[in-house]
C-alpha positions in Angstrom: 0.0 0.0 0.0 1.3 3.5 -0.9 0.0 6.8 0.2 1.1 10.3 -0.9 1.3 13.4 1.3 2.8 16.4 -0.5 6.3 15.3 -1.5 6.2 12.1 0.6 5.1 8.7 -0.4 4.5 6.1 2.3 4.6 2.3 1.9 2.9 -0.2 4.2 5.5 -3.0 4.5 3.0 -5.7 5.6 0.6 -6.5 5.4 -1.0 1.1 19.9 -4.3 2.6 19.6 -7.1 0.2 19.5 -10.5 1.2 18.2 -13.9 -0.5 18.0 -16.3 0.4 15.2 -19.9 -0.3 15.0 -21.0 -2.5 12.0 -23.4 -0.7 9.7 -26.6 -2.5 8.9 -27.5 -2.5 5.2 -31.3 -2.7 5.2 -34.5 -2.6 7.2 -37.3 -5.0 6.4 -41.0 -4.6 5.5 -43.9 -7.0 5.2 -47.2 -7.2 3.3 -50.2 -5.3 4.8 -53.2 -7.2 5.9 -56.1 -7.7 3.4 -58.1 -4.5 3.0 -55.4 -2.3 4.6 -53.6 0.6 2.9 -50.0 -0.4 2.4 -47.8 2.2 4.1 -44.4 2.0 5.8 -46.1 2.0 9.2 -48.2 -1.1 8.3 -45.1 -2.7 6.9 -43.0 -2.6 10.0 -45.2 -2.4 13.1 -45.4 -5.7 15.1 -42.9 -7.6 13.0 -39.7 -9.4 13.8 -36.9 -9.8 11.3 -33.5 -11.6 11.1 -30.5 -10.0 9.4 -28.8 -13.3 8.6 -25.4 -11.8 7.5 -24.8 -10.3 11.0 -26.9 -12.9 12.8 -29.0 -10.1 14.4 -32.7 -9.9 15.0 -34.8 -6.8 14.9 -38.2 -6.3 16.5 -40.3 -3.3 15.4 -42.8 -2.0 18.0 -46.0 -0.1 17.2 -44.9 3.0 19.2 -42.1 3.6 16.8 -39.2 1.9 18.7 -37.1 -1.1 17.6 -34.9 -3.5 19.5 -31.9 -5.3 18.0 -30.8 -8.6 19.5 -27.1 -8.9 18.9 -23.8 -9.2 20.9 -24.6 -5.7 22.1 -28.4 -5.2 22.3 -29.5 -1.9 20.7 -32.6 0.2 20.9 -33.7 2.9 18.5 -36.6 4.6 16.8 -38.3 4.4 13.4 -40.6 7.0 11.9 -42.7 7.4 8.8 -41.3 10.3 6.6 -43.9 9.8 3.8 -46.5 7.2 3.2 -43.9 4.7 1.8 -40.7 6.0 3.4 -39.3 5.1 6.8 -36.3 6.6 8.7 -34.5 4.4 11.2 -32.2 5.9 13.9 -30.3 3.7 16.4 -29.9 5.3 19.8 -26.5 6.8 20.7 -25.2 6.9 17.1 -25.1 9.4 14.2 -26.4 6.9 11.7 -29.7 7.6 10.0 -31.1 5.0 7.6 -33.9 5.8 5.1 -35.8 3.2 3.1 -38.7 3.1 0.6 -41.3 0.4 0.9 -42.5 -1.2 -2.3 -46.2 -0.7 -3.4 -47.1 -4.3 -2.2 -45.2 -3.9 1.1 -43.1 -6.9 0.4 -39.7 -5.3 0.0 -37.7 -2.2 0.9 -35.0 -0.3 -0.9 -32.4 1.8 1.0 -32.0 5.3 -0.3 -28.2 5.1 -0.7 -26.5 4.0 -3.9 -23.3 3.2 -2.1 -24.6 0.4 0.1 -25.2 -3.1 -1.3 -28.8 -4.2 -0.3 -28.9 -7.0 2.3 -31.2 -9.9 2.7 -33.7 -10.0 5.6 -36.0 -12.9 6.6 -39.2 -12.4 8.5 -39.6 -14.5 11.7 -42.9 -15.9 12.9 -42.6 -14.6 16.4 -45.1 -12.9 18.7 -44.3 -9.5 20.0 -45.0 -8.8 23.7 -45.7 -5.2 24.6 -45.9 -2.0 22.7 -42.4 -0.5 23.2 -38.8 -1.8 22.9 -37.1 -2.7 26.1 -34.4 -0.4 27.5 -30.8 -1.3 27.1 -27.7 -0.3 29.2 -26.4 3.0 28.0 -22.8 2.6 26.8 -20.4 5.2 25.3 -20.8 5.9 21.6 -18.5 3.9 19.3 -15.7 3.9 18.3 -14.2 3.1 21.7 -10.5 4.0 22.2 -9.5 1.0 24.3 -5.7 1.8 24.7 -3.8 5.0 23.8 0.0 5.2 24.0 1.5 8.6 23.1 5.1 9.7 22.5 6.6 12.9 21.1 10.0 13.4 19.4 12.2 16.1 21.0 12.4 18.0 17.7 11.1 18.0 14.1 12.8 15.6 11.6 14.0 17.9 8.8 14.9 15.1 6.3 12.5 12.3 7.0 13.4 8.9 5.4 11.5 6.2 7.2 9.7 5.2 10.4 8.9 1.7 11.6 7.2 0.3 14.7 6.9 -3.3 15.7 3.8 -4.8 17.3 2.6 -8.3 18.3 -0.8 -10.0 18.3 -0.9 -12.8 20.8 -4.1 -14.5 19.7 -6.2 -14.9 16.6 -9.1 -12.4 16.4 -12.4 -13.6 14.9 -13.6 -10.8 12.6 -17.1 -12.2 12.7 -17.4 -11.3 16.4 -16.1 -7.7 16.5 -14.8 -4.8 14.6 -11.3 -4.1 15.8 -8.8 -1.5 14.6 -5.2 -1.9 15.8 -3.3 1.3 14.9 0.4 1.1 15.7 0.5 4.7 14.6 -2.7 6.0 16.2 -2.1 9.6 15.1 0.9 11.5 13.6 1.7 14.5 11.4 3.8 15.1 8.3 4.0 18.8 7.2 1.1 19.4 9.7 -1.0 16.8 7.9 -2.6 14.3 10.3 -2.5 10.6 9.5 -2.9 7.2 11.1 -2.8 3.6 10.0 -2.8 -0.1 11.0 -4.9 -3.2 10.6 -8.6 -3.9 10.9 -10.8 -7.0 11.3 -13.4 -5.7 8.8 -12.1 -3.2 6.2 -13.6 -2.1 3.0 -14.1 0.7 0.4 -14.4 1.3 -3.3 -12.2 -0.9 -5.5 -9.1 0.7 -7.1 -9.5 -1.7 -10.1 -13.1 -0.3 -10.7 -13.2 3.1 -9.1 -16.7 3.9 -10.6 -18.2 0.9 -8.8 -21.3 2.1 -6.9 -21.2 -0.5 -4.1 -18.8 -0.4 -1.2 -16.8 -3.7 -1.1 -16.0 -5.5 2.2 -12.5 -7.0 2.1 -12.4 -8.6 5.5 -9.1 -8.4 7.4 -7.0 -5.7 5.9 -4.3 -3.0 6.3 -5.2 0.7 6.2 -3.6 4.2 5.9 -5.6 7.4 6.2 -4.7 11.1 6.1 -6.7 14.2 6.9 -6.9 17.8 5.5 -9.7 20.2 5.2 -11.0 19.9 1.6 -8.1 17.5 0.7 -10.4 14.6 -0.2 -9.4 14.0 -3.8 -8.2 10.5 -4.8 -5.4 12.3 -6.6 -3.8 12.4 -3.1 -3.8 8.6 -2.8 -2.5 5.5 -4.7 -4.0 2.1 -3.9 -2.7 -1.3 -4.8 -4.5 -3.1 -7.7 -6.3 -5.3 -5.1 -6.9 -2.4 -2.7 -9.8 0.0 -2.1 -10.3 3.7 -1.5 -12.5 5.8 0.8 -12.8 9.5 0.8 -15.4 11.2 3.1 -16.0 13.8 5.7 -17.7 12.0 8.6 -14.6 12.0 10.7 -13.2 15.2 9.3 -12.1 15.4 5.7 -10.0 12.4 4.9 -8.8 10.1 2.1 -7.8 6.5 2.8 -6.3 3.4 1.1 -6.8 -0.1 2.3 -5.9 -3.6 1.0 -6.7 -7.2 2.0 -4.3 -8.6 4.6 -5.4 -11.8 6.4 -3.5 -11.1 9.7 -3.5 -13.5 12.6 -1.5 -14.0 15.8 2.2 -13.1 15.2 4.7 -10.3 15.0 4.5 -7.4 12.5 6.1 -4.2 11.5 4.2 -1.1 10.3 6.5 1.2 8.2 6.4 4.5 6.5 9.0 5.3 3.8 9.9 8.5 1.9 10.2 8.0 -1.9 
């Protein structure tokens, strides 16, 4: 992986701040209205239970406009009708807002986001008890910074050539059970441009080999390098490997990032930056 900041080109040789990221759900279900009823988003969701098989999570939608997600970390949230056939879903304690359109027959929904690949939901034959979602323990918003180690150089490096840091992983991490980001360089600066990088359990982005692709591609375990800069979000500032992916966005400040598949497991690794 190579990444450009001004006159510097950085290479990731392999492929410690630790971050947890919440997994983004790709769709919310609907169902067919009862005979004689008008098919609306509210009829489609109220009093139904659905399974999102990919994440092995179960969603229950209550008639008062709340929902409850059964997963490793239970989650509560709200759903509202924006128009007759459009619903908005907001998980509690997050900045995510999901909007969907219910089909005329109430049998399917479509997410209003061309960059998210639709997911498959299965309706469960389960009776709902009560009219509102149960409360869940309030936890800090994700991502969680589990460990932060900081150090500063005594003075600036006038002629930077390379920097490397060793790190060890003492056990295999199951990427199906959590989203983990191990950042040997949790935050640094070159020419006052902030950056960080490391490895992730579940990485993804838009493929370098097909940059016009609409869908975001999940690549599983991977290596990542990201840089920030107000307005500096052009992919001209990045160069991904042929099997790598890009992401450029502003939801964590303006940034551009390159990632590539790297099936890391328990072992010793070195994360390196090189000037070219």
